[in-house]
C-alpha positions as CSV (number, residue, x, y, z in Angstrom):
1,I,0.3,0.1,0.2
2,A,1.7,3.3,-1.2
3,G,2.1,6.4,0.5
4,G,3.9,7.5,3.6
5,S,6.1,5.7,6.4
6,A,5.5,2.1,7.0
7,S,5.4,2.3,10.7
8,A,3.4,5.3,10.7
9,K,0.6,3.8,8.8
10,T,1.2,0.3,11.0
11,G,0.4,2.6,13.8
12,V,-2.5,4.5,12.7
13,V,-4.1,1.0,11.6
14,L,-2.9,-0.3,15.3
15,L,-4.7,2.6,17.0
16,F,-8.0,2.5,14.9
17,H,-8.0,-1.5,16.2
18,Y,-7.8,-1.0,19.6
19,L,-9.8,2.6,19.9
20,P,-13.5,0.7,19.9
21,F,-12.3,-1.5,22.5
22,L,-11.5,1.8,24.8
23,V,-14.1,3.8,23.6
24,V,-16.8,2.1,22.7
25,G,-16.9,-1.2,24.6
26,P,-18.2,-0.1,28.0
27,F,-21.4,1.0,26.2
28,A,-21.2,-2.3,24.1
29,G,-21.4,-4.3,27.6
30,A,-24.3,-2.1,28.5
31,L,-26.2,-2.9,25.5
32,A,-25.1,-6.7,26.1
33,D,-27.1,-6.4,29.7
34,R,-30.2,-4.7,28.0
35,T,-30.4,-7.2,24.5
36,D,-30.6,-10.4,23.6
37,Q,-27.2,-11.9,23.7
38,R,-27.4,-14.0,21.0
39,R,-28.9,-11.4,18.7
40,L,-26.2,-9.7,19.4
41,M,-23.5,-11.7,19.1
42,I,-25.0,-13.1,15.4
43,A,-25.1,-9.4,14.0
44,A,-21.4,-8.4,15.6
45,D,-20.3,-12.0,13.4
46,L,-22.2,-10.9,10.0
47,A,-21.0,-7.5,10.2
48,R,-17.1,-8.7,10.8
49,A,-17.7,-11.3,8.0
50,A,-18.8,-8.7,5.4
51,L,-16.4,-5.6,6.8
52,L,-13.1,-8.4,6.1
53,A,-14.5,-9.5,2.7
54,T,-14.3,-5.9,1.5
55,L,-10.0,-6.2,2.0
56,P,-9.6,-8.4,-0.7
57,I,-12.1,-7.4,-2.8
58,A,-10.6,-4.3,-2.8
59,F,-7.5,-5.5,-3.1
60,L,-8.6,-7.3,-6.6
61,T,-10.1,-4.1,-8.0
62,G,-7.0,-1.6,-7.3
63,H,-8.9,0.5,-4.2
64,L,-7.1,-1.2,-1.4
65,S,-5.1,1.6,0.4
66,W,-4.3,1.5,4.2
67,P,-6.9,4.6,5.3
68,L,-9.2,1.5,4.1
69,L,-7.6,-0.8,6.2
70,A,-7.9,1.6,9.0
71,V,-11.7,2.1,8.8
72,V,-12.4,-1.4,8.4
73,A,-9.8,-2.4,11.5
74,F,-12.0,0.1,13.6
75,L,-15.2,-1.2,12.1
76,V,-14.5,-4.7,13.1
77,A,-12.7,-4.2,16.6
78,T,-16.1,-2.2,17.3
79,A,-18.2,-5.4,16.4
80,S,-16.2,-7.5,18.6
81,S,-16.3,-5.0,21.3
82,A,-20.0,-5.7,21.5
83,F,-19.2,-9.7,20.7
84,A,-17.2,-10.4,24.0
85,P,-19.1,-9.5,26.5
86,A,-22.3,-10.9,25.0
87,R,-20.8,-14.3,24.5
88,D,-18.8,-14.3,28.3
89,A,-22.8,-12.8,29.5
90,L,-24.5,-15.6,27.6
91,L,-22.5,-18.6,29.0
92,P,-24.1,-18.9,32.4
93,R,-27.4,-19.6,30.8
94,L,-26.5,-21.7,28.3
95,A,-24.7,-24.0,31.2
96,E,-28.2,-24.9,32.3
97,G,-26.8,-26.3,36.1
98,R,-23.3,-27.3,34.7
99,S,-19.9,-26.2,36.3
100,L,-18.8,-22.8,34.9
101,V,-15.3,-23.8,35.0
102,A,-16.0,-27.0,33.1
103,V,-17.9,-24.9,30.4
104,N,-15.6,-22.2,30.1
105,A,-12.6,-24.8,30.1
106,S,-14.8,-26.1,27.1
107,F,-14.9,-23.2,25.0
108,Q,-10.7,-22.8,25.3
109,T,-10.5,-25.8,24.4
110,S,-12.4,-25.1,21.2
111,S,-10.8,-21.6,20.9
112,Q,-7.4,-23.1,20.6
113,L,-8.0,-26.0,18.3
114,A,-9.2,-23.3,16.5
115,Y,-6.5,-21.1,16.9
116,I,-3.8,-24.2,15.4
117,V,-5.9,-24.8,12.9
118,G,-5.6,-20.7,12.1
119,T,-1.8,-20.5,13.0
120,V,-0.8,-23.0,10.7
121,L,-2.6,-22.4,8.0
122,S,-1.3,-18.7,7.9
123,G,2.0,-20.1,7.9
124,L,1.3,-22.1,4.6
125,L,-0.1,-19.0,3.1
126,L,2.7,-16.6,4.2
127,G,5.5,-19.3,3.0
128,W,8.7,-19.9,4.6
129,D,10.8,-17.3,2.6
130,R,11.9,-14.3,5.1
131,S,12.8,-12.1,2.1
132,S,9.4,-11.4,1.0
133,V,5.8,-12.3,1.6
134,R,3.8,-11.6,-1.6
135,A,0.7,-9.3,-1.3
136,D,-1.9,-11.5,-2.5
137,A,-0.9,-14.3,0.1
138,I,-1.5,-11.9,2.9
139,V,-5.1,-11.0,1.2
140,R,-5.8,-14.5,1.2
141,L,-6.0,-14.4,4.7
142,Y,-8.8,-11.7,4.8
143,W,-11.0,-14.5,2.7
144,F,-10.5,-17.3,5.1
145,D,-10.8,-14.6,8.3
146,A,-14.3,-13.9,6.8
147,A,-15.4,-17.4,6.5
148,S,-14.8,-18.1,9.6
149,F,-17.0,-15.7,10.9
150,L,-19.6,-16.7,8.6
151,A,-19.0,-20.1,10.1
152,S,-19.7,-18.4,13.7
153,F,-23.0,-16.4,12.2
154,V,-24.4,-19.8,10.7
155,T,-23.6,-21.9,14.1
156,L,-25.3,-19.2,16.2
157,L,-28.4,-18.9,14.3
158,L,-28.5,-23.0,15.6
159,V,-27.8,-22.0,19.1
160,A,-31.5,-22.0,21.3
161,A,-30.5,-19.6,24.4
162,P,-32.6,-19.7,27.2
163,R,-34.9,-16.4,27.5
164,A,-33.3,-14.1,29.8
165,E,-35.2,-11.7,32.0
166,R,-34.6,-8.3,31.2
167,P,-35.3,-5.4,33.7
168,T,-39.0,-3.9,33.3
169,T,-37.8,-0.4,34.0
170,R,-34.6,1.5,32.1
171,G,-32.0,3.5,33.4
172,P,-32.0,7.3,32.2
173,G,-29.7,6.1,29.0
174,A,-26.3,4.2,28.1
175,L,-24.3,6.3,30.0
176,A,-25.7,6.0,33.7
177,D,-25.9,2.0,32.5
178,V,-22.0,2.4,32.1
179,L,-21.7,4.3,35.1
180,E,-23.7,1.8,37.4
181,G,-20.8,-0.8,36.1
182,L,-18.3,1.7,37.0
183,R,-19.9,1.5,40.3
184,H,-20.3,-1.8,41.2
185,A,-16.6,-2.4,40.0
186,R,-15.3,-0.1,42.6
187,R,-17.3,-1.8,45.3
188,S,-16.4,-5.0,44.6
189,R,-13.4,-5.7,45.6
190,L,-13.1,-8.9,43.8
191,V,-13.8,-7.4,40.9
192,S,-11.2,-4.3,41.1
193,G,-8.7,-6.6,41.9
194,L,-9.2,-9.0,38.8
195,L,-9.4,-5.6,37.0
196,F,-5.8,-4.6,38.6
197,L,-3.7,-8.0,37.8
198,T,-5.3,-8.1,34.4
199,A,-4.2,-4.5,34.0
200,V,-0.4,-5.0,35.6
201,D,0.2,-9.2,33.7
202,N,-1.0,-7.6,30.2
203,F,1.5,-4.7,30.8
204,C,4.3,-7.2,31.5
205,I,3.3,-10.0,29.3
206,M,1.3,-8.6,26.2
207,G,3.9,-6.5,23.8
208,P,6.5,-9.1,24.5
209,A,4.0,-11.8,23.2
210,I,3.0,-9.6,20.2
211,I,6.3,-7.3,18.7
212,G,8.9,-9.0,21.1
213,A,7.8,-12.9,19.5
214,T,8.2,-11.0,16.2
215,L,11.5,-9.3,17.0
216,L,12.9,-12.8,18.3
217,I,12.2,-14.7,15.1
218,K,13.5,-12.0,12.8
219,D,16.5,-10.1,14.2
220,T,17.4,-13.7,16.8
221,F,17.2,-16.3,15.0
222,G,16.7,-14.8,10.9
223,L,13.6,-17.0,10.1
224,A,11.0,-16.0,7.8
225,P,7.1,-15.2,8.9
226,A,6.0,-18.9,8.9
227,H,8.1,-19.4,11.4
228,L,6.1,-17.1,13.8
229,A,3.2,-18.3,12.7
230,L,4.5,-21.9,13.7
231,L,5.7,-20.2,17.0
232,E,2.6,-19.4,18.0
233,G,0.8,-22.4,17.0
234,A,3.1,-23.8,19.4
235,L,1.8,-21.9,21.9
236,G,-1.7,-22.6,20.9
237,V,-0.9,-26.1,21.5
238,G,0.2,-25.5,25.5
239,W,-2.8,-23.6,25.7
240,L,-5.0,-26.4,24.2
241,A,-3.0,-28.6,26.7
242,G,-3.4,-26.3,29.5
243,S,-7.6,-25.9,28.9
244,L,-8.1,-30.2,29.1
245,V,-6.2,-29.9,32.0
246,V,-8.3,-27.3,33.5
247,L,-11.1,-29.3,32.3
248,R,-10.4,-32.2,33.8
249,F,-9.1,-30.9,37.3
250,G,-10.1,-27.5,37.5
251,T,-13.9,-27.9,39.2
252,A,-11.8,-29.2,42.3
253,W,-9.3,-26.1,42.6
254,P,-9.5,-22.9,44.3
255,K,-10.4,-20.1,41.4
256,G,-8.4,-17.5,43.1
257,R,-5.5,-19.4,43.6
258,V,-5.6,-21.3,40.3
259,L,-5.7,-17.2,38.6
260,L,-2.4,-16.4,40.9
261,F,-0.7,-19.4,40.1
262,G,-1.7,-19.0,36.4
263,I,-0.5,-15.3,36.5
264,L,2.9,-16.3,38.3
265,M,3.6,-19.0,36.0
266,D,2.6,-16.5,32.9
267,G,5.8,-14.6,33.7
268,L,8.3,-17.5,34.9
269,T,8.0,-19.4,31.7
270,F,9.4,-16.2,29.7
271,V,12.0,-15.8,31.7
272,P,13.9,-18.6,30.1
273,V,13.6,-17.5,26.6
274,Y,16.7,-14.9,27.4
275,W,19.2,-17.9,27.1
276,I,17.2,-20.1,24.6
277,R,19.0,-19.7,20.9
278,S,17.7,-23.1,19.5
279,Y,14.2,-22.6,17.6
280,P,12.9,-26.3,18.6
281,L,13.7,-25.3,21.9
282,L,11.7,-21.9,21.9
283,L,8.8,-23.9,20.3
284,A,8.8,-25.8,23.5
285,A,9.3,-23.1,25.8
286,M,6.9,-21.4,24.0
287,A,4.3,-24.2,24.1
288,F,4.8,-24.4,28.1
289,H,4.4,-21.0,28.2
290,G,0.9,-21.5,26.7
291,L,0.0,-24.1,29.0
292,W,-0.7,-21.2,32.1
293,I,-2.9,-19.2,29.9
294,P,-6.1,-21.1,30.7
295,F,-5.8,-20.9,34.5
296,I,-5.7,-17.4,34.0
297,Q,-8.8,-17.3,31.6
298,V,-11.2,-19.7,32.9
299,A,-10.4,-19.1,36.5
300,R,-11.0,-15.2,35.7
301,T,-14.1,-15.6,33.5
302,T,-16.1,-18.4,36.3
303,L,-15.1,-15.6,38.9
304,V,-16.9,-12.8,37.2
305,Q,-19.5,-15.2,36.2
306,E,-20.2,-16.3,39.7
307,N,-20.1,-13.1,41.7
308,V,-21.2,-10.2,39.2
309,P,-25.3,-9.9,39.1
310,P,-26.7,-11.3,35.5
311,A,-28.3,-8.5,35.1
312,L,-24.4,-6.6,35.2
313,L,-22.5,-9.4,33.3
314,G,-21.9,-7.6,30.2
315,R,-20.8,-4.4,31.2
316,A,-18.3,-6.8,33.9
317,F,-16.6,-8.0,30.9
318,S,-16.6,-5.2,28.9
319,L,-14.0,-3.7,31.7
320,I,-12.2,-6.6,32.1
321,N,-12.2,-6.3,28.1
322,L,-11.2,-2.5,28.3
323,T,-8.4,-3.0,31.1
324,F,-7.0,-6.1,28.7
325,V,-6.9,-4.0,25.6
326,G,-6.2,-1.2,27.0
327,F,-3.1,-2.1,28.7
328,T,-1.9,-4.8,26.2
329,G,-1.6,-1.1,23.9
330,L,0.5,0.7,26.7
331,S,2.7,-2.6,26.8
332,L,2.9,-2.4,22.8
333,L,4.4,0.9,23.2
334,A,6.4,0.1,25.4
335,T,8.4,-3.1,24.0
336,G,8.7,-0.9,21.1
337,W,10.7,1.4,23.5
338,L,12.7,-1.1,25.2
339,G,13.0,-3.1,21.5
340,E,15.3,0.3,20.6
341,S,17.7,-0.1,23.1
342,L,17.3,-4.2,24.0
343,A,18.1,-7.3,22.5
344,P,14.7,-9.2,22.1
345,P,15.6,-11.8,24.2
346,A,16.6,-9.1,27.1
347,I,12.8,-7.7,26.5
348,F,11.3,-11.3,27.2
349,L,13.6,-12.0,30.9
350,V,12.3,-8.1,31.7
351,A,8.8,-8.5,31.1
352,G,8.6,-12.4,32.7
353,A,9.9,-10.9,35.6
354,G,7.4,-8.8,36.1
355,G,4.6,-10.8,35.2
356,A,5.5,-13.1,38.1
357,V,5.6,-10.0,40.5
358,A,2.5,-9.4,39.5
359,G,1.5,-12.6,40.5
360,L,2.6,-12.7,43.7
361,A,1.6,-9.3,43.9
362,G,-2.2,-10.7,43.6
363,L,-1.5,-12.6,47.3
364,A,-2.4,-8.9,48.9
365,F,-5.9,-9.5,47.4
366,R,-7.8,-11.1,50.2
367,D,-10.9,-11.9,48.2
368,L,-9.0,-13.1,45.3
369,R,-6.7,-15.2,47.2
370,R,-10.2,-16.7,49.0
371,A,-12.1,-17.3,46.4
372,R,-13.4,-20.6,46.1
C-alpha cells in the first residue's frame, strides 16, 4: 500500500484497532445487558464477515489503501467489543446447572483448536521465504478470516438460548448504565482486584508476546514469517493442553489461587527465553508458556460469572476487555521503546520478571486469594 511511512501507517491501523475497545467497549457491555445476547453476537459476526471481505475485494479491484484498512480495523473491533461481553454473559445461561469452570474450559479448548488450525494455515499461506511475503498471500488470509466469522454466524443461528429476564424498567440512558457498571466494579473488591491484576499482567506480557516474538524470530533467529506462525501454533498447543488440564481437574481447585498461580507462571515461563538460541527449544518453551494461560482466563471468567449479578455481566466483562486491550496497547508501546535499546531475549527476561511479580502481588487481594 503506497504512500507515507510504513511504521506510521501501521501505528494508525493499530490505534484504530484498539480504540473501539476503549471508547465503545463500555457501551457495548451495557448493550449486552439490555438486549438479547445471542442476537447481538449473530449481528457482530455477520458484520465482521462482511467487513473483512471488503479488503480482498478492494485489493482485487485496485482500491485497497491503508485508510481503508484503518476504517475496517475500527469497525471490526467495534463489532468485537460487543461480541465478547455478550458471549461471556450468555455462557452461564447456556451452562444450565453445569460447572462453569468446565464450560469455560471447554470453550477454551475449542478456541485453541481453531487457533492452532488458523496459525498453521496462515504459515502455509505466507510461505517460508523470509526475503519476501507476497501481498496476495496476505490478502488470502482475509478471505479465510471472513469465512470463519461467517461459520460462527451460522453456528449461532443453530444455538437455542434460554430466554433471560430483562429489567422491566430502564435507566435514563446508556451512560447511566456504564456508570452503574463502574460503581459496581469499584465497590466489589473481587472485581477491582481482577481488573488490577489484568492490567499489570497484560502490561508485562502482551507486548513481548506480540512485538517481542516478531523481533525474536526476525532479528535473533533470522527466520521467515511462517516460523512466527509456527511459534504461535506452539503457543496454541500449550494453551490447548492447559485448557484440557483445567477441564479435567479445575472444578476441584480454588479459582482464586488458580488465577494467581497462572499469572505467576505466565511470567516465569518467559524468563528462560533469554537463554534460548535453538528454534525447536523455543517452540517447546512457548508451548509451556501457553499451558498456563487457561489457568488465568478460565478462572477469571468463572469468578466474574459467579460473583457479578447477571444484569451487570455484560458491563463487567466489557471492563475486563477494556483493561485487557488498554494495557496491551501500552505494553506494545513500551515493548517498541525497549526494543530500541534491548535485544529481544532481554525483553522477555524483563517481561517475565514483571509478570511473576504481578502474580505474587495478587496475594495481597484477600477476596481473590480466598475465592473458591
